[in-house]
N, C-alpha and C positions, 0 to 999 in steps of 0.2 A: 568579504571572503577572498582572501589572497592566498593562493596555494604556494607554499614554500617549504620544501623538505629541508632546506638549509636551516631555516628557523627552527624546525622541529628537532634537528640534530644538535643545535647549539644551546638548548635549554633542558634542564631537568624539571619535569613536571610533577605536580602532586599526583596526577592521574593520567594514565594512557588508556584510551578505549579503542579496542580493536573491533571494527565492524560498524558501518554507517547505515544499517537498516533502521527500522523504527525503534528498536530497543536500544541500540548503541547511540543513536541520535538523541533519543529522550534522556539517556544517561548523561550525555555531554551537556545538554541544556540544564539538567538538574544540578550536576556538579558545578557548572559555571555559576549558577544562581547561588550556590553555597559558598562561593568565593574561592574555589579551588582553581589552580592553574591546570588546564585540561588540554590534552592532545587527542585528536580523533583521526584514525586512519581507516580507509576503506579500500579493499582490493579492486573493486569496480567503481561504479558511480553510486552516490548516495541514494539509497532506496531503490537500487537497481535489481534486487533479487526478489525474494519471497514477499517483501513488503509491497513492491509495486504490483505483484501478481495476485494480491488478495482480492476478495470478492467485493470490496469497497463498502462493507457493512461495518458499523460500529454497534456491536451487540450489547443489549441491555440485560442479558442473562435470563430471558424468559424460558429458554430451553432447560435451564438448571432446575426449574420447578419440577420437571419430570424425574429428576434425580434426587429430589428432596435436599438439594445442596444449597441451602439458603445463604451460606457465607459467600459462595461464588456468585449467586444471583445478586446479592447486595453489592459486591465488589464490582461486577460488570456494570451494574446500573450507575454506580458512582463514576466509573471511568467514562461511560457514555456522556454523563453530565459534564465531566471535565473537558472532554473533546469539544462539545458544543459550546463551552464557555471560552476556551482558550483559542479556538480556531473556528469561529462561526462562519467565516467565509468559505471554508473547505469542508465543513460538516453540517448537515441539515437533517431534520426529521424525515422519515420515510414511512408512510402507512403501508401495512402489510395485511392483506385479506386472506383469511383461511376459510374456504367454502365449508358449509355445513350441510349434512345430508341426514334426513330421517332422525332417528333417536340414538341413544347409546353414545359411544365414544365419538361418533361422527356428527352428533347433533349439537344444537346450540346450547342446550342446558349443560352438557359436559364441559364445553369450552367456556361458557359463562362462569362456571364455578372456578375453573383454574385461572382464568384471566382476571377475574375479580380479586382472587387471592394475590395474584401478581401485582395488581394495582395497589392493594393494601400494603404489600411488602415494599413497594417503591413509591410511597407517598411523597418522599423528598426528592423525587427524580429530577425536579427542575430547580433545585436549590443552586443559587449562584449564576444561573443562566439569565443574563440581562435582557437579551433580545426575546421578546414574546414569540416571535416567529420561529425561534429555534428551540422552543420548549416542547417537550414530549407530551402528547395527549394521552388520555386514558382509553380504556377499552370501549369500543362502540360496536353496534351490530347493524348489519345491512339487511334489508328485505331481499326476498328472492328477485324481485323486479330490479332493484338497485344493483344487485350483484350481476345480473345478466346484462345490464346496461354497461357496467364497467368492464365485464369480461364476456363478451357475446359468444366466445368460443367454448365456454364451459358446457359440460353435459348437463342439460336441464333436468334430466330424470332424477327425481327424489331430492333435488336441490331445494334447500329451505332458506338459503341466504348466506351470510358470511359474518364471521367475527373479525374485527380489525384491531390490531395493536400497532404501536409505532416503535421503530428503532431508528438508528442513525445511518446516514449514508455519506460516504466521502465523495467529493467531486473529483479529486485527483490524489490518490494515495502517495504517489511519488513527491508531489509538491507538499504534502503534509509532512513527510519525512524531511524534506528540504527546509520547511519552516522551523522544525526543531534544530536543524544544523545551523541555519542562519541566526536563530536566536542565541544559540551557544556561542557562535562566532562574535555576535554583537556584544557578548559579555566577556570577551577576551580569549575564548577557546581557539586553539590553532587546529585547523581542520585540513585534511587533504584526501581527495579521492584518487583512485588509481595508485594507491600506496599500499602495498601488500605486506603484511607482517608474515615473515617467513620462519620465524623462530623467536624464542624468548631469550633475553639477556639474563644472566644469572650472577648472583653473589652468594655462593654456597647453596643453601636450600631456599633462597629468596629470589623471586622474579623481580627484576629491576628495570624492565623495559622490553623492547623488541627490536629485532633486526628488520628493517623495512626496505623493500625494493620499490623504486619508482617504476611503475609499469609503462610510463610514457617514454622514458629515456634509458631504462634498464640500469640506472645507478642505484647504489645501496647506501644506507646510513643507519646508525644506531639512534633510536629514540628512547631516552632514559626517563624513568618515572619511579616515584616511590611506591605506587600501587598500579596494578594493571587489571582492567576488566576485559575479559575475553567475551565479546558479544557478537561474534561473527556468524550467528545464526546456524544454518545447517553445516557451515564450514568450521564451527568452533571446535568440534571434537578432533578435527584433522590437525589442529595446532598442537594437540596433546599426543598425537600419534608418534610412535617411535622413540619416545623418551622414557627410559625405565623409571624415572622419578615419579611418573604418573601411574605406574603399575601396568598391568596387562590392559592393552587398548581394546575397548569395546564400543562399537558405534550404537547409539540409541536407535529406537524405532521411529521412522519418519513416514509420513504419508505425502504422496504427491497430490495436492489438492488442485483440481482443475475446474474451470468454468469457461463458458463461451460467450462471446459477444455476437449476437445474431442480428442480421440485417432485417429486423422486423420492428416497425414503429410500435410502441406500446399503445394499448387501447385506453389507458387511463394513467393517472399519476400514482396509482396503487401498485405495489408488488403483489404477486400472487403466490401463495404457498401451494405446492403440488405434491401429493403423496407419491413417493418413488417406489422402487422395488426392494429397498433395503430397510433395515430397522436398527435402531440404537439398542444393542442388547443389554446395555447397562442401565437403561431407563427403568425406573420402578413403576411408572405409570405413563402410558403414552397411547396415541392413536395407533392405527394398524401399521403405519409405515413412517419412516423418516421423511421429512419434508425436503424437497428441493424448492428452488425459488426462481420465478421469472420476474425480473426486476427492471423497471424503466430506468434508462440511463442514456443521456445525450441523444434522444430520439431513436435509440436502439434498445434492444432487450438483452440483459444478462441472464444466462441460464446456468445454474449450478447449485450446489457444488458436488463434484464426484471425488471420492477418496480412494486411493490405492496405495497399499504399503509397498515401498520400494527400498532397495538395498544399495543402489548405485550412488556414485558421487554426484553432488548437486549439479555439477557442470554438465552431466550427461542426460539431464531431463529432456523430455520431448513428448510429442503427441503423434501417434501413428493412425493410419487410416482405419484400421480395424476397430480401435477404441472409439473413434469418432462415430463410426457406423453403429456401434453398440449403444453409445450414449444417445444418439438420435433416435434409435429404436425405442429406448426406454422412455424418453420424453413423449414420443408419439403414442406410445401405448397408454400413458396416463393422461395425456392432453392431446387427443387425436386431431382436434381442429387446428392445432398449430402446424401440422403437416411439415415438420422440420426436415430439411434436406441438408446433407453435408455441405453443399455449396452455399447455404445461407450463412454459414459461420464465417465471419470476417476477421475474427481474432480469437486465438485460444490462449488463455492465461493458465500458468501452472507454476506452483512453487512448493517447496518442502516445508512441512510443519511437523513438530513432534506429534506422535500418535500414541495410541494405547496398546492394545494387545497385538503382537505381531502375527498371531494366528487368526486375525479377523479375516472374514471372507467378504465377497462382494455383497452378500445379503445380510451378514451379521457383523456389524461394525462396533468396535470398542474404541471410542475416541480418546485422544489425549486429554487429560484433565487440567494440567497445570504446567506452567513453564518450569524448566529445569534449572536449578541453582546448585552449583558445585562450589563449596568452600574448600579450596585445596589445602588450606592450613589444617583443617580437621580431617579431611579424607586422605591426604597424601603427605602431610607434614611440610607442605610448601607454603611459605609466607608470601604475601604481596599479590596474590592472584585469586580472583573469583571468576567462574565461567557462568554466563547466563545464556540459555537457549530459549527464546521466547516462543509462545504458542499462538497468540492472537494479537493482531495489531491493536485491538481495543485496549488491551491491558499493558501496552508498552510503557506508558508513563508510570503506572504503579509498580510494575515489575522492575523497571530501571531503578526506581527509588529503593525497592527491597534489596536489589543486588548491591547498590551503593552503600546502604546502611550496613550490610553484611561485611563489605570490604573495608569501610571506613572505621570499623571497630579496631582495625590494626593501626590507626593513627593515635598518637598520644592524646590529642584533644579533637575529636571529630566535630566538624561543624554541624550546626543545627539543620534539620531537614528544610528543604526549600518549598516555597508556596506554589508548587507547580500545578495545583488543581485550579487556580484562578489567575495566574499570571499569563497574560496574553502572549501568544507566539507572534512571530514576525507577520505583520499584516492583519492580526486578529484583534486589535484593540477597537472593537466595534460595539456600539450601543445598540444599533439597529442596522441590519444588513440592508434592508430596503431603503432606509434613509441614506446610507452610504452610497448605494447604487444610484439613487436619485441625484445626489450631490455630484457624483462622478459624471453622470449624464449631462448635468447642467453646466459643469465647469470645464469638462474635457471631452465631451461627447461630440463636438462638432466634426462632421465628416465620418463618424464611426457608426456602424450599424448597431442595432440593438443587441444582436447576438455577440458582436465583438465586445461591446461595453459590458455586457453581463459576464462574459468569459473572463475579462480583465478583473472584474470585481471578485469573481469566485477564485481565480488563481492567485491574485496578489493582495486582495483585501485593501487595506488602507495604503499599501505601497503602490497601487495602480496609478494614482494621480501623479506621484513623483516619477514613475516610469515614463508617463506620457509627457510631463513637463520638461523632462531632461532631454527630449529629442526634438530636433528642429523638423517641423512638418515639411519644410522645403526640401529636405534630404530624402523624402519618401519614406521616412520611418513609420508614418501613420498608415501607409498602404498595407492592405492585407496580402498575404502570400497566396496567390492563385485564388481559388474559390473558397479557401478556408476563412475562418474568422480570426486567425492569428496574424499579428502585425510584424512587419520587419523589425520594429523596435524591440520586440521580444527576443529576437536573436541576439541583438547587440547587448541587451540587458542580461541575458543568460550568460554570455561570455564575460562581460565586464564586471558583473555584480554577483553572479551565482555559480562561478567556477565550472561552467560547462567546458569540458576539455575535448570531448568526442562528439561527432555528428549525432550519434544516437542519444546523447544526453539531451540535446535540444529537441530532436524529433519525438522521442519517447517519454521524456520526463519533465523537462522545463516548460514545454508548451503542450498544446492540445493536438498538435499535428498528427501524431501517430497513436493517440489515445484510444480511438474507437475503430481502427482499421488502417489499412495501408494508405499513406497520403498521396502516393503517385510518384513515379520516377522523376518527372520534371521538377516537382517541388523539392524533392530530396537534393537534386543537383543545385537548385537555387540556394537552399540553406547552406550546403557545403561550400559553394562559391563565396558566400558572405562570411562564413567562418574562416575560410582560407585567408580572406583579406584581414580579418580581425586578429587571427592567431599566427599569421605568417607561414601557413603550411606550404610545402612544395607541391607541385602538381602531382607527384607520386603519392604523397601523403593524402592529398585530397581524394584521389582515386581509391586508395585503400579504405578511407573512411566511408565512402559511398558503398563500396563493395561489402564492407563489414556490416553496415546498417541494413543493407538489403538482405544479407544473409540472416541477420537477427530477426528481421521482420518475417522472412520466409519460415523461420523456425516456429513462429506463432501462427502460421497458417497451416492447418491440418490437411489442406487440400492443395492441389497443384494449380487450381484456377484462381488467379489473383488479378482482378481487373478493377483497379481503383476508379472511383467515380470521376468522370471527366478526363480519363486517361486511357489510352488504347495500347499502352506498352505491354508486351508479352512478358511472361515469367522469365523466359530466357534472357530478355533484354535487361530485366531488373536484377538478375543474378550475375549478369556478365560484366557489370561495371561500366562506367561512363567512358566516353572518348577522352583523350588527353586534352582536347580543346575545351571540354566542358569545365575543366578545372584550371584553366590558365588565368594568370593574374591580370 
């Protein structure tokens, strides 16, 4: 992955993709597999927006059973299988327990009927998944005693047990997006982060590329292409704004989906479905309330998801104290033993996704059903352009293929669809994850902790061994950064091989350092100093990077108390920026 806007400007591509989130990245990989010449530009970092903020679930569509939407159920199940097949290092099965109480809709019989039907409709759910440990199990039931053992905080009154189904869970959504981008680049795609499309290039009523601004040096260039896919997520519609060729501009309905990483170790490997205070008003048949989930992840607990219809620009998103208090109160009212306090939240994730009814209330929700596809040739008489606004990370691969098929109809001889359901992504050519981990431990594990070896296998898959082999242990590259399980070698790898341009790219997306909370001021400075050496930053640039990363991290803390483990730095210190000496060469 070599970032060069000069190369982008000197070539006319078959396809330009605007937006490097899950959907744009999947489209770039798909198009490159079809043999097209592809350019991909992203205004921030790859996977740095809503894709990175997702709940880390790969949904198999069981909720659509409540809507009698069998087509979406089958599609979601197929996409979960595809993710487990092409990226088994980054996606794994997650058992989810739904407590049962008494009889009726809260009882085992009701759930058994519905979940047995789901099992029947998804009999082929493991087709193509080579690794038995990555295959999705069928419905099973737990006794009351087993359920209490797994979740001792549950209200035991009237509890009869639990029904368990399995879905998929991502280890690192940002690295899953990056795997798509790296795979596209390995097939010849030209990719660039921090490259913002500011407007389209025109030839009459045909879009033939985009004006692109390099956000790192403020230079501009024209990137020309025969076809353009506008996949900029929540920002896609803003590219259409102000141009009369697209008619009257109207922003679609979006929800700010939020969840919290809570400093509570999970009591088991099972996620827990918790009835909340709202319901899905479009469901034809459901229990009394919409479920939220408490999910084990990296020895902490994810709790969510909350939805709120918003009208602001994507860049204006945030979390305020009042919302956090409301959400904590809701969780405590339905799961009192958790005794959640606002200060238990170590990270707040929030991203925009297409929603359903703009008149939804906090208790009556109408969710978005499908991704938005706009064929501008049919809708506006504009050739060469299709807009895709994706709704769920799970469907990124399939929706990207749909958008490409729609757009490629404008080619004289469209290439055949690509085998993206079973072609492994970068690092994902794995017969058995456990066998790969054992081999990595045996060949490269000397001096590495079990936690570090496991994290390397999960983040890099089959590329982990090459990452370690390429670095001389005498240079300290195998040392971990502070008390983390991340290696110095991963910083070098992120810059040299994965197009990390900003400090937050490494802290938040390329490594695990900031994935589950604030990594600490000292560690941030250490990473910044190493990146300064690798990228030739000035002292001023280094200071700006640290201040910007601290500000971004502070945005995701809904409370003022930020005391990272093993660090006593104050919030004021973290937001004030480092001393000049900290960034000297």
